C-alpha positions in Angstrom: -91.2 -2.3 -67.7 -92.3 0.7 -66.0 -89.2 2.9 -66.9 -89.6 1.7 -70.5 -93.3 2.2 -71.0 -92.9 5.3 -69.0 -90.6 6.6 -71.7 -92.3 5.0 -74.9 -96.2 5.7 -73.5 -96.4 8.8 -71.5 -99.1 7.5 -69.2 -96.9 5.0 -67.5 -94.9 6.3 -64.4 -91.5 5.2 -63.7 -91.4 3.0 -60.3 -88.4 2.7 -58.4 -87.1 -0.3 -56.7 -87.7 1.6 -53.0 -91.1 2.0 -53.9 -91.5 -2.0 -54.3 -89.5 -3.0 -51.4 -90.5 -0.5 -48.9 -89.9 -2.3 -45.6 -86.6 -2.3 -43.7 -86.1 -6.2 -43.9 -86.8 -6.1 -47.5 -84.1 -3.4 -48.3 -81.5 -5.1 -46.2 -82.0 -8.4 -47.6 -82.3 -7.2 -51.2 -85.3 -9.3 -51.9 -89.6 -8.9 -52.3 -91.3 -10.0 -48.5 -94.6 -8.5 -49.3 -96.5 -8.4 -52.4 -96.8 -4.8 -54.0 -99.2 -3.3 -56.8 -97.9 -1.1 -59.3 -99.8 -0.4 -62.5 -98.8 0.2 -66.5 -100.0 0.7 -69.8 -99.4 -0.6 -73.1 -100.6 0.8 -76.5 -103.6 -1.6 -76.5 -104.2 -2.2 -72.7 -103.7 -1.2 -69.0 -102.4 -3.6 -66.3 -102.4 -3.6 -62.6 -99.3 -5.4 -61.7 -98.5 -7.7 -58.5 -95.0 -7.9 -57.4 -95.0 -11.3 -55.4 -91.9 -12.3 -53.3 -89.9 -15.3 -55.0 -88.1 -16.5 -51.9 -89.3 -19.9 -50.7 -89.8 -18.4 -46.9 -92.5 -16.4 -48.2 -94.9 -18.7 -50.1 -97.5 -17.5 -47.7 -97.6 -13.7 -49.4 -97.0 -15.3 -52.6 -100.3 -17.3 -52.6 -101.8 -14.1 -51.3 -100.8 -12.3 -54.3 -101.4 -14.8 -56.7 -105.0 -14.9 -56.1 -105.5 -11.8 -57.3 -104.0 -12.6 -60.3 -105.5 -13.4 -64.2 -102.2 -14.1 -65.8 -98.4 -14.3 -64.5 -95.0 -13.5 -65.8 -92.5 -16.1 -64.9 -89.2 -14.6 -64.3 -85.8 -16.9 -64.0 -82.3 -16.3 -64.1 -80.5 -17.3 -67.2 -77.2 -17.8 -65.0 -79.7 -19.9 -62.6 -82.1 -21.9 -64.4 -85.2 -23.3 -62.8 -84.7 -23.1 -58.9 -86.8 -24.8 -55.9 -89.1 -21.9 -55.6 -89.9 -21.8 -59.3 -91.2 -25.2 -58.8 -93.3 -24.0 -56.0 -94.4 -21.3 -57.7 -95.7 -23.1 -60.6 -97.4 -25.5 -58.7 -99.3 -23.2 -56.4 -100.0 -21.2 -59.9 -101.7 -24.2 -61.3 -103.6 -24.9 -58.1 -105.0 -21.3 -57.5 -106.1 -21.3 -61.0 -103.6 -19.0 -63.0 -104.2 -20.2 -66.4 -102.0 -18.2 -68.4 -98.4 -17.2 -68.1 -95.4 -15.8 -70.2 -91.8 -16.3 -69.7 -89.1 -13.9 -68.9 -85.6 -15.5 -69.1 -83.5 -12.4 -67.3 -79.6 -11.9 -66.9 -79.1 -12.7 -70.8 -76.1 -10.2 -70.5 -74.5 -12.1 -68.0 -75.1 -15.8 -69.5 -73.7 -17.2 -73.1 -75.9 -18.0 -75.6 -75.9 -22.0 -75.0 -76.9 -21.3 -71.2 -79.7 -19.3 -72.4 -81.0 -21.9 -74.7 -80.6 -24.6 -72.0 -82.3 -22.2 -69.7 -85.3 -22.1 -72.0 -85.7 -26.2 -72.7 -85.8 -26.8 -68.9 -88.3 -23.9 -68.6 -90.4 -25.4 -71.1 -90.1 -28.9 -69.8 -91.1 -27.6 -66.4 -94.2 -25.7 -67.5 -95.3 -29.1 -69.2 -94.4 -31.2 -66.0 -97.1 -28.7 -64.3 -100.0 -28.9 -66.9 -99.1 -25.7 -68.8 -98.6 -25.8 -73.0 -94.7 -25.3 -72.6 -94.3 -25.3 -76.3 -96.6 -22.6 -77.1 -95.9 -20.2 -74.2 -93.8 -17.1 -75.3 -90.6 -16.8 -73.9 -88.5 -13.9 -74.0 -85.0 -13.4 -73.3 -83.3 -9.9 -72.1 -81.9 -8.4 -69.5 -83.9 -6.1 -66.9 -80.5 -4.5 -65.8 -79.7 -3.0 -69.4 -83.4 -1.9 -69.6 -82.8 -0.1 -66.6 -79.3 1.3 -67.6 -80.2 2.0 -70.9 -77.4 -0.1 -72.2 -77.7 -3.0 -75.2 -80.7 -1.9 -76.9 -81.7 -5.2 -77.9 -81.9 -7.0 -74.8 -82.7 -4.4 -72.8 -85.3 -2.1 -74.1 -86.6 -4.1 -76.7 -86.8 -7.2 -74.8 -88.9 -5.5 -72.5 -91.2 -4.2 -75.1 -91.4 -7.3 -76.6 -92.4 -8.8 -73.3 -95.2 -6.3 -73.1 -96.2 -7.3 -76.4 -96.6 -11.0 -75.4 -98.7 -10.1 -72.9 -101.3 -8.1 -75.0 -101.2 -11.1 -77.3 -101.3 -14.2 -75.2 -103.3 -13.0 -72.3 -107.0 -13.1 -73.0 -109.1 -10.2 -71.3 -111.0 -11.7 -68.5 -114.5 -12.0 -68.3 -115.7 -9.7 -65.2 -119.3 -10.3 -63.2 -120.5 -7.2 -63.0 -123.9 -7.8 -61.9 -123.1 -10.0 -59.0 -123.1 -8.3 -55.3 -119.6 -6.7 -54.5 -117.0 -8.9 -53.0 -113.4 -7.5 -52.0 -111.1 -10.0 -50.2 -108.9 -7.6 -48.2 -105.3 -7.6 -48.2 -104.6 -5.1 -46.0 -106.2 -2.3 -43.9 -104.6 0.9 -43.0 -106.0 4.0 -40.8 -106.0 7.4 -42.2 -105.6 10.1 -39.3 -109.3 12.1 -39.7 -110.9 10.2 -42.2 -111.0 6.5 -41.1 -109.6 3.2 -42.3 -108.5 2.0 -45.8 -108.9 -1.6 -46.9 -106.8 -2.6 -50.0 -107.8 -5.5 -52.4 -108.7 -6.5 -55.8 -112.5 -6.4 -56.3 -113.1 -10.2 -57.8 -116.8 -9.6 -58.7 -119.7 -6.6 -58.9 -119.2 -2.9 -58.7 -118.5 -0.8 -55.9 -119.7 3.3 -55.8 -119.4 6.0 -53.4 -122.1 5.7 -50.6 -122.4 2.3 -50.5 -123.8 0.2 -47.7 -121.3 -2.2 -47.1 -120.1 -5.3 -44.5 -117.0 -6.8 -43.0 -116.9 -10.8 -43.2 -114.7 -12.8 -41.8 -113.4 -15.4 -38.8 -116.8 -15.1 -37.3 -117.1 -11.5 -37.5 -119.6 -8.9 -39.1 -119.1 -5.2 -39.3 -121.4 -2.9 -40.8 -119.9 0.0 -42.7 -120.3 2.7 -45.4 -118.4 3.5 -48.7 -116.7 7.0 -48.4 -114.1 6.9 -51.3 -112.3 5.1 -53.6 -109.1 5.2 -55.4 -107.4 3.6 -58.1 -103.2 3.6 -58.0 -103.9 7.3 -55.9 -106.8 8.5 -58.0 -110.0 8.9 -56.6 -113.0 7.1 -58.4 -116.6 7.3 -58.4 -117.2 3.5 -59.1 -115.0 0.4 -58.9 -115.3 -2.5 -61.0 -114.8 -6.0 -60.6 -110.6 -6.7 -61.7 -109.4 -3.5 -60.2 -107.3 -2.9 -57.4 -108.0 -0.2 -54.9 -108.0 1.4 -51.8 -111.5 1.5 -50.1 -112.2 4.1 -47.4 -114.6 3.1 -44.9 -116.6 4.6 -41.9 -117.1 3.1 -38.2 -114.6 0.6 -38.3 -111.3 0.3 -37.0 -107.8 -0.8 -38.7 -107.0 -2.9 -35.7 -110.4 -4.9 -36.2 -109.4 -6.2 -39.4 -107.8 -9.1 -40.7 -106.1 -9.6 -44.1 -108.4 -12.4 -45.5 -111.3 -10.4 -44.4 -114.1 -9.8 -47.4 -115.7 -6.4 -47.6 -119.3 -7.6 -49.1 -122.4 -6.0 -49.7 -125.0 -6.4 -47.1 -126.7 -9.6 -46.7 -125.2 -11.2 -49.8 -122.3 -13.9 -48.3 -122.3 -16.2 -45.4 -119.7 -17.7 -43.1 -119.1 -21.4 -42.7 -116.7 -23.5 -40.8 -117.5 -26.6 -42.4 -118.0 -28.3 -45.5 -117.2 -31.5 -47.8 -114.5 -31.1 -50.7 -112.7 -33.6 -53.1 -109.0 -33.4 -52.6 -105.8 -34.7 -54.3 -103.0 -35.6 -52.2 -99.6 -34.4 -53.8 -97.1 -37.1 -54.3 -93.5 -36.3 -53.5 -92.3 -36.2 -57.3 -94.5 -33.1 -57.1 -93.2 -31.7 -54.2 -96.0 -33.1 -51.9 -96.2 -35.9 -49.0 -94.2 -39.0 -48.8 -96.6 -40.8 -46.6 -99.9 -41.0 -46.6 -102.8 -38.9 -45.1 -104.6 -40.3 -42.2 -107.9 -39.1 -40.3 -107.8 -36.1 -38.6 -105.0 -34.4 -40.3 -104.3 -30.9 -38.9 -102.7 -28.1 -41.4 -102.7 -24.6 -42.6 -105.6 -24.2 -45.0 -104.7 -21.9 -47.9 -108.0 -19.9 -49.7 -107.7 -16.8 -51.4 -106.3 -14.6 -49.3 -106.8 -16.2 -45.8 -105.2 -19.1 -44.1 -106.6 -21.0 -41.2 -106.3 -23.9 -39.0 -108.0 -26.9 -40.7 -108.8 -30.3 -39.8 -109.9 -33.5 -42.1 -111.9 -36.2 -41.6 -111.6 -39.2 -43.9 -114.7 -41.3 -44.7 -115.4 -44.2 -42.3 -114.2 -46.8 -45.2 -111.3 -45.0 -45.8 -108.2 -45.5 -43.3 -105.9 -43.3 -45.2 -104.9 -41.7 -48.5 -101.8 -42.1 -50.3 -99.7 -39.8 -51.9 -101.3 -39.2 -55.7 -104.6 -40.2 -54.9 -107.9 -38.3 -54.7 -111.1 -38.5 -52.5 -114.0 -37.0 -50.8 -113.5 -35.6 -47.3 -114.8 -33.0 -44.8 -113.1 -30.4 -43.8 -113.8 -28.5 -40.5 -112.2 -24.9 -40.1 -110.9 -23.1 -36.5 -113.2 -20.3 -37.6 -115.7 -19.2 -40.1 -114.9 -17.7 -43.5 -117.2 -17.1 -46.7 -117.1 -20.1 -48.6 -118.6 -21.2 -52.1 -119.3 -24.4 -53.6 -116.2 -24.6 -56.1 -114.1 -22.6 -54.4 -110.2 -23.8 -54.7 -108.1 -24.3 -51.6 -104.5 -25.3 -50.8 -103.2 -27.2 -47.8 -99.5 -26.4 -46.6 -97.2 -28.6 -44.7 -94.1 -27.1 -43.2 -92.5 -26.2 -46.2 -94.6 -28.3 -48.9 -98.0 -28.0 -50.5 -99.6 -31.1 -49.4 -103.0 -31.1 -50.4 -105.0 -29.4 -53.4 -108.9 -29.0 -53.2 -112.2 -27.7 -54.4 -115.2 -27.5 -52.1 -118.3 -29.5 -53.0 -121.1 -28.8 -50.5 -121.3 -26.5 -47.6 -122.7 -28.7 -44.1 -124.3 -27.5 -40.8 -121.6 -26.4 -38.5 -120.1 -28.5 -35.6 -118.8 -27.8 -32.2 -115.6 -29.8 -31.5 -112.3 -29.5 -29.4 -109.4 -31.3 -30.3 -105.7 -31.3 -28.7 -106.5 -27.8 -26.9 -108.0 -26.3 -30.0 -111.9 -25.6 -29.8 -113.7 -25.4 -33.2 -116.7 -23.4 -32.4 -120.4 -23.0 -34.3 -120.7 -19.2 -35.6 -122.1 -17.1 -33.0 -125.2 -14.4 -33.9 -123.3 -11.0 -34.4 -124.6 -8.0 -32.0 -123.6 -4.8 -32.3 -121.3 -3.1 -29.8 -120.0 0.3 -29.8 -121.2 0.9 -33.5 -119.9 -2.3 -34.9 -120.8 -6.0 -35.1 -118.8 -8.7 -33.2 -119.0 -11.9 -32.3 -120.4 -13.0 -28.6 
């Protein structure tokens, strides 16, 4: 896409594969492991594009990338059709709240016409199965390889231009809350010698300006800092608006103290919680979920926004179990406090399956509990240590 748009629209910079799959393991295996961010422009819009891993072994990173999206392009190879990870991706996208999809059926040059048509029918049926309007979603046939090599313009370059046009036409412009206090989930942190620590993420709400005071929250930790600089795709800007992916340079914090899933927020605008009520749905085996009922004190990893955390589910006293396919009101305890809000969606995964999807309904007072050697602690008051705020 960046190659074609760089030729058609001069404001887009072409990005090579080695600039996306940078890690040695990615180059060795020829697959995307870590989510990567690039930018490109159509004639009408500018897009911040997140390239997510497709391999089923790296679903955690796929969740991280998907949680930042307003829409998505589902890529399916015409030579293979829908794969197990395709189902997993659609399920997670639906749970996380990605409402708008466009489909690109790739490798048309290596498949005959009948196979491509069968692939499209299969994809549309799968979209219907996961609650998307399969008959209405744009499906573009093409070949990324032909577009890269300037071969067969109709299925190469022109198919990419049709895909971009479908994005312009089908994906609505998201409504951003610019008046709220800023909230930036931290995807990664990088140390810049002699300058400070840069945190990277997509701003969910509000506006960040250079010089603003800020606070890093998560895992029961609170650190005070100041915004020194902001870069959006390697370009320094005075302000960062909700929806933009950027690197934010911070003062007086160490990169080693920042963990993916923490939040950069306006001071005193957010609080951390470890205990809450939720309405959950236990996925059936046909949906890629459990085949056995869910019992009290079920423990697994909970995924929400960019963070994941060990959790334990408490069922109501009058409910001994929850069968797959059923919904229930439960209480959930996190191993460490994180920022939570009523209405926030989450997913609980069990080994290689998504077992539960849910939504936060009420924040509860914290608990002190010890189970199977793991201690779930009440959040302690933050104290200032060597210029930083830490939990006692």
